[in-house]
C-alpha positions as CSV (number, residue, x, y, z in Angstrom):
1,M,-0.1,-0.1,-0.1
2,T,2.7,2.4,0.8
3,L,4.2,1.8,-2.7
4,V,1.1,2.5,-4.2
5,V,0.7,6.0,-2.4
6,I,4.2,6.6,-3.4
7,A,3.7,6.0,-7.0
8,A,0.7,7.9,-6.8
9,A,2.4,11.0,-5.5
10,F,5.2,10.5,-8.0
11,G,2.7,10.5,-10.9
12,L,1.0,13.9,-9.6
13,L,4.1,15.6,-9.3
14,I,5.6,14.5,-13.2
15,G,2.1,14.8,-14.1
16,W,2.0,18.6,-13.6
17,F,5.4,18.7,-15.7
18,T,3.7,16.8,-18.6
19,T,1.4,19.6,-19.1
20,R,4.1,21.6,-20.7
21,I,4.8,18.9,-22.9
22,I,1.0,18.7,-23.8
23,T,0.8,22.7,-24.6
24,A,4.1,22.7,-26.4
25,E,2.9,20.0,-28.8
26,S,-0.7,21.1,-29.1
27,A,-0.3,24.6,-28.9
28,E,-3.2,24.8,-26.5
29,P,-3.1,25.0,-22.8
30,I,-4.6,22.3,-20.5
31,P,-5.7,22.5,-16.8
32,A,-2.7,21.0,-15.3
33,I,-4.8,19.0,-12.8
34,V,-6.4,16.9,-15.6
35,P,-2.9,15.2,-16.5
36,A,-1.6,15.2,-13.0
37,L,-4.6,13.1,-11.7
38,A,-4.5,10.7,-14.6
39,T,-1.0,10.1,-14.3
40,A,-1.2,9.7,-10.7
41,L,-4.3,7.0,-11.0
42,L,-2.1,5.3,-13.7
43,C,0.8,5.2,-11.6
44,A,-0.9,4.0,-8.4
45,A,-2.4,1.2,-10.5
46,T,0.9,0.3,-12.0
47,A,2.4,0.0,-8.5
48,W,-0.5,-2.4,-7.4
49,R,0.0,-4.5,-10.4
50,F,3.7,-4.9,-10.3
51,G,4.7,-4.3,-6.7
52,S,8.1,-3.9,-5.6
53,T,9.7,-5.8,-8.7
54,W,12.6,-4.6,-11.0
55,A,9.9,-4.5,-13.9
56,L,8.1,-1.6,-12.0
57,P,10.1,1.3,-13.1
58,V,9.6,0.8,-17.0
59,Y,5.9,0.7,-16.6
60,V,5.7,3.4,-14.5
61,Y,7.5,5.3,-17.3
62,F,5.0,3.8,-19.8
63,A,2.1,5.1,-17.5
64,V,3.9,8.7,-17.5
65,V,4.0,9.0,-21.2
66,S,0.7,7.4,-21.9
67,V,-1.3,10.4,-20.5
68,P,0.6,13.2,-22.8
69,L,0.3,10.9,-25.8
70,A,-3.1,10.1,-25.2
71,V,-4.1,13.8,-24.9
72,I,-1.9,15.4,-27.8
73,D,-3.0,12.7,-29.9
74,L,-6.8,13.7,-29.2
75,R,-6.0,17.2,-29.9
76,T,-3.9,17.0,-32.8
77,H,-4.1,13.6,-34.4
78,R,-0.2,13.3,-34.1
79,L,2.0,11.3,-31.8
80,P,5.2,13.4,-31.1
81,N,8.6,11.6,-32.0
82,R,10.3,12.9,-28.9
83,L,7.7,10.7,-26.9
84,T,7.4,7.6,-29.2
85,M,11.0,7.3,-30.3
86,T,12.5,8.0,-26.9
87,A,10.7,5.1,-25.5
88,Y,12.6,2.7,-27.7
89,P,15.7,2.8,-25.6
90,V,13.8,3.4,-22.5
91,V,12.1,0.3,-22.6
92,L,14.8,-1.9,-24.1
93,I,17.0,-0.8,-21.0
94,G,14.0,-1.0,-18.7
95,L,13.0,-4.7,-19.7
96,A,16.6,-5.9,-19.8
97,I,17.1,-4.9,-15.8
98,P,14.7,-7.4,-14.5
99,A,16.2,-10.1,-16.9
100,V,19.5,-9.4,-15.7
101,A,18.2,-9.1,-12.0
102,A,16.4,-12.3,-12.3
103,G,18.8,-14.3,-14.4
104,S,16.1,-15.2,-16.8
105,W,16.1,-13.9,-20.5
106,P,12.9,-15.5,-21.9
107,P,10.7,-13.0,-21.1
108,F,13.1,-10.1,-22.8
109,W,13.5,-12.4,-25.8
110,R,9.6,-12.6,-26.1
111,A,9.4,-8.8,-25.5
112,L,11.7,-8.1,-28.5
113,L,9.8,-10.4,-30.5
114,A,6.5,-9.1,-29.5
115,G,7.6,-5.5,-30.3
116,A,8.8,-6.1,-33.4
117,G,6.0,-8.3,-34.3
118,L,3.5,-5.3,-33.6
119,L,5.4,-2.9,-35.1
120,A,5.4,-5.0,-38.5
121,F,1.6,-5.3,-38.1
122,F,1.0,-1.7,-37.7
123,L,3.5,-1.0,-40.4
124,L,1.6,-3.3,-43.0
125,L,-1.9,-1.5,-41.9
126,H,-0.3,1.9,-42.5
127,V,1.0,0.6,-46.1
128,I,-2.2,-0.7,-46.7
129,N,-4.2,2.6,-45.5
130,P,-1.7,5.4,-44.7
131,G,-5.2,7.6,-43.7
132,G,-6.4,5.2,-41.0
133,M,-3.1,4.3,-39.5
134,G,-0.5,7.0,-39.1
135,M,3.1,6.7,-38.6
136,G,2.9,7.7,-35.2
137,D,0.9,4.8,-34.4
138,V,3.4,2.4,-36.0
139,K,6.1,4.1,-33.9
140,L,4.2,3.5,-30.8
141,A,3.6,-0.1,-31.2
142,G,7.1,-1.2,-30.9
143,P,7.7,-0.2,-27.5
144,M,3.9,-1.0,-26.7
145,G,4.4,-4.7,-27.9
146,A,7.4,-5.0,-25.8
147,L,5.7,-4.1,-22.7
148,L,2.7,-6.2,-23.5
149,G,5.0,-9.1,-24.8
150,W,7.3,-9.1,-21.6
151,I,4.2,-9.9,-19.5
152,A,2.9,-13.0,-21.9
153,W,1.9,-13.6,-25.5
154,P,-1.9,-13.6,-24.5
155,T,-1.4,-10.3,-22.7
156,L,-0.2,-9.0,-26.4
157,I,-2.9,-10.3,-27.9
158,A,-5.5,-9.0,-25.8
159,G,-3.9,-5.5,-25.9
160,T,-4.1,-5.4,-29.6
161,F,-7.5,-6.8,-29.6
162,I,-9.0,-4.5,-27.2
163,C,-7.7,-1.4,-28.9
164,F,-9.1,-2.3,-32.2
165,V,-12.5,-3.0,-30.3
166,L,-12.7,0.4,-28.4
167,A,-11.7,1.9,-31.8
168,A,-14.7,0.4,-33.7
169,V,-17.3,0.9,-30.6
170,L,-16.4,4.7,-30.5
171,G,-16.4,4.8,-34.4
172,L,-20.1,3.2,-34.7
173,T,-21.1,5.3,-32.0
174,L,-20.3,8.3,-33.5
175,M,-21.8,7.4,-36.7
176,A,-25.1,6.6,-35.2
177,L,-25.0,9.8,-33.3
178,G,-24.4,11.5,-36.7
179,K,-21.1,12.9,-35.4
180,A,-18.7,11.1,-37.7
181,G,-18.7,9.5,-41.2
182,R,-17.4,6.3,-42.6
183,K,-14.3,8.4,-43.6
184,S,-13.9,10.5,-40.6
185,A,-10.3,10.2,-39.0
186,L,-10.2,9.5,-35.4
187,P,-7.0,9.4,-33.5
188,F,-5.9,5.8,-32.9
189,G,-3.2,6.5,-30.2
190,P,-5.6,6.9,-27.1
191,F,-7.3,3.6,-28.3
192,M,-4.0,1.8,-28.3
193,L,-2.9,3.2,-25.0
194,A,-6.2,2.1,-23.6
195,G,-6.2,-1.4,-24.7
196,A,-2.7,-1.7,-23.6
197,W,-3.3,-0.5,-20.2
198,V,-6.4,-2.8,-19.9
199,A,-4.4,-5.8,-20.9
200,I,-1.7,-4.8,-18.5
201,L,-3.6,-4.4,-15.3
202,A,-5.9,-7.2,-16.2
203,T,-3.6,-10.0,-16.8
């Protein structure tokens, strides 16, 4: 419980700073308390899920960047490179640490395969339909896939499946309400992140 409280406090503090990133990338201010509270809740949930383990820091990192990524994509339909590309070395090192600490490398190799596989899958979707799948989504798929794959293959499958289901449900709902058409573009990053976190916290 103490770890969860500490993680929440950390998330609240770092969330205040991510508002600067959100404002800089979207050219529009946002009430600082919104990303701060969201980050605090996500960090607390992450600490509850992983406990005092070597894997906790890299998933807390993912929690911290998930909030600005989601908000920026909702506002601009763009995922900034300084967040998506920075995630590659951070996730790689962050997942290597628990592998070294435990002296067990299979989860690490599984994470690499999962990250590469999801990256390739999203890149294929981008090639097939560039208007429906942006390169920002493709870049996010690599580290996201690695974090899901490190847990287990079913977690990767669940996270990927959930993100498409969420996108489809919202898209159909907006169409039914007359708020969107068949060719309306929806930012996919928030769905990717939501699907990933549902799978991470539930498995």
